[in-house]
C-alpha positions, 0 to 999 in steps of 0.5 A: 151181620155175617161172621166176616163182617163181625171179624172186620169190626173186631179187627178195627177195634184192635187196630185203633186201640193198638194205634192209640197206645203207639201214639203215646210214644212221641208224647214221652217228653219232659212232662213224663220225666217230671211225673216219674220224679214226683211219684218216685219222691212221694213221701206218702202214698200215690192217690189215684182218682177218676170218675166213671170209666177213667175211675175203673182204669184208675183202680187198676193203675193204683193196684199195679203201682201198689203191687210193684213197690209204689204205695198207692190207693184209689180215691173215688172223687164223688166220695172224696167231696163227702169226707173221703178226702180226709184220707189224703195227707201232706206228702201224698201225690195225686194221679188223676184221670179225666179224658175230658179234663172237665169232670165235675167230681174231679174238679170238686176235690181240687180245692182241698187238695190244693190246701194240702199242697198235694201235687197232682199228675193228670192223665187227660185227653185234653191237655188245655182243659180247666182241670189241666191248668190246675195240675202240676204235671199234665200227660197227654193221652189223647187219641184220634178216635174211639174204637166205638163205631159211634166214636162215643164209648170210651175205648181207645182213650181208656186203653191209652190211659191204662197203658200210660199208667202201666208205663209209669208203674214199670219205670218206677219199678225199675228205678226202685230196683224191685227184684223178683223176691221183692215182687214175690213178697208183695204177692205171698199167696199168688202164683207169681209170687210163689214162682219167684220165691221157691228155689231149687234148694227148697225142693231138692233131695240131699244127703243119703237120698241122692243116688251116687256111685263112683266111675269104677262102680260095676254096672250091677252095683249101679242098678242096685243103687238106683233101685234102692234110691228109687229116683230113676237116675244116679249121679256118677262122681270121680275120685275127687267127688266131682260130678262125672256124669249121670245114668238114667233108667233110659240109659239102662233100657237102651243098653238092654235093647242093643244087647250090650253085655253089661257084666264088665261095664262100669258106671263111667263107661255108661254115664252121660258125661255132660248132664244138665245141672243147676244151682241150689239158689236158682228158681225152681221155675228155671229148673222146670224150664230146663227139664222141659226144654231138654225133655228130661225129668231130673237135674243134678244140683252142683256146688261151686266145685262141681260136686253134686249136692242134691237132686231135683225131679220134675214131680217135686216141682209139680207137687209144689204147684209153682206152675 
């Protein structure tokens, strides 16, 4: 098979799987609403179960639910009928996956689940199956065909089931009002959590470490301040202490290249008067985004009265390893 033929086959797979996901949109109906409500009101945990490829998808859905504020875990149905069903308790909700709707291992755990009075939400490609008839809510995730050239290997069907699980998780996330800091608390060692936890206030320079001069300060003294503080920048403030601008090493170099006489210049005459600023409670990741967008290396942190209260350098953010 030639490379173009291989690419056409890959394109067919991607197209069919994309169409499988888009095909779920018209199926978003009252059943989806009931599933969301059952999961949202779950007093215990969401128990996700499935066999084979559906089980692998179920593990990912359980992990996504748990990481976005919905307590969940995965129960292997074959282990369930050998004792693990004891992990399920009244107040739980089961989210089952079975493309055929006839998976023996999933059918086998239904009786003990029914005795516990645990409601079951089913993701299936066969909404009229024996399994579907015994579940409180059935979500149709059927697909026209698998992306497998033989129409056998679970591909489009598992993609659709995974996307439906993500849709449930994201709707629940929104209903629970999960904030970035809540998400970070669930990922304390992850980069995503770190990005959402670290704020400008955690990294910024404050107090005497912040270079500052008045508008009338002679340029010679400005250079002394910048040299002593070693930040490559200084803030310039007015008589009320409000930020009036900044001067950078680059500003000084450009003055030198233009052969501009500097002896009589003051800070206010040299400063950039509308510098980019940020607040102390903004995320450090946002500060880095501003720096990269405007191709600058430092930001002044201002308070509600526009007084400079700190300075943050790109290197401070990079050293914190939030990217």
